[in-house]
C-alpha positions in Angstrom: -90.0 7.1 137.3 -93.9 6.0 136.8 -95.6 6.5 133.3 -99.1 6.3 132.2 -99.9 6.1 128.6 -103.4 6.5 127.3 -104.2 5.8 123.6 -107.5 6.8 121.7 -108.0 5.6 118.4 -110.8 7.9 116.7 -112.4 8.0 113.5 -110.9 10.2 110.6 -110.8 13.9 111.4 -111.7 13.7 115.2 -108.2 13.7 116.8 -108.6 17.4 117.7 -112.0 16.6 119.9 -109.4 14.6 122.2 -106.7 17.3 122.0 -109.2 20.0 122.9 -110.3 18.1 126.2 -106.7 17.9 127.3 -104.9 20.7 125.8 -104.0 23.7 127.9 -106.2 26.8 126.9 -104.5 30.3 126.4 -103.8 31.9 129.7 -104.7 29.0 131.7 -102.3 28.2 134.6 -101.3 25.1 136.0 -103.8 22.4 135.9 -104.7 20.3 139.1 -102.8 17.5 138.0 -99.6 19.8 137.3 -99.9 21.1 140.8 -99.7 17.6 142.4 -96.6 16.5 144.3 -94.8 14.2 142.2 -96.1 15.2 138.7 -93.4 15.5 136.2 -94.9 16.2 132.7 -97.7 15.5 130.3 -97.3 15.0 126.4 -100.1 14.8 123.8 -99.0 13.1 120.6 -100.9 12.7 117.5 -99.8 9.9 115.0 -99.2 11.2 111.6 -101.7 9.6 108.9 -102.6 10.6 105.6 -106.3 9.2 105.9 -108.5 6.8 108.0 -108.4 6.2 111.7 -106.4 8.5 113.9 -104.6 8.0 117.1 -103.8 10.3 120.0 -101.5 9.4 122.9 -101.3 11.0 126.3 -98.1 10.3 128.3 -98.1 11.4 132.0 -94.9 11.2 134.0 -95.0 10.9 137.7 -92.0 10.6 140.2 -93.4 7.4 141.5 -96.2 5.2 141.4 -97.2 6.2 144.9 -97.4 9.9 143.7 -99.6 8.8 140.9 -101.8 6.9 143.4 -102.2 10.1 145.5 -103.4 11.8 142.8 -105.8 9.2 141.9 -107.4 9.3 145.4 -107.3 12.9 146.0 -110.5 15.0 146.4 -109.7 17.0 143.4 -109.4 14.1 140.8 -112.5 12.3 142.5 -114.5 15.5 142.4 -113.8 15.8 138.4 -115.1 12.4 137.9 -118.1 13.0 140.1 -118.7 16.2 138.1 -118.8 13.9 135.0 -121.3 11.3 136.5 -123.7 14.3 137.5 -123.5 16.0 134.1 -124.4 12.6 132.4 -126.7 10.9 135.1 -124.1 8.2 135.1 -121.1 7.3 133.7 -120.6 9.3 130.8 -120.9 7.4 127.1 -118.1 6.6 124.9 -118.1 9.4 122.2 -119.4 8.0 119.0 -116.0 9.1 117.3 -113.9 7.0 119.6 -113.3 3.7 118.4 -111.0 2.3 121.2 -109.3 3.6 124.1 -106.3 1.7 125.7 -104.3 2.7 128.8 -101.4 1.2 130.5 -99.0 2.1 133.6 -95.3 1.5 133.3 -92.3 1.7 135.4 -89.2 3.2 133.9 -86.4 1.0 134.3 -83.4 2.7 132.5 
């Protein structure tokens, strides 16, 4: 199994903005990524904090690294990024509320 983890650190009160971007909307069917062969699951997690910076994790599980690479190279995935570039006239700027964004790819060993 292959796992992607993305972590956003955002200013206080802004974790919902990340969640809104990635959460399923009511009545929405499977997303393009969920329809991909080899996709297993996706989870959104919010770190419990009383105040201050907030963290949001997105964990995506794939059957294999090859399945993930096929998604990354797919016309649907590329079109989504091209649409964002078109909307912003280049690479979209990092929102002001995002302090940091990290990502990593992992192979499950046990």
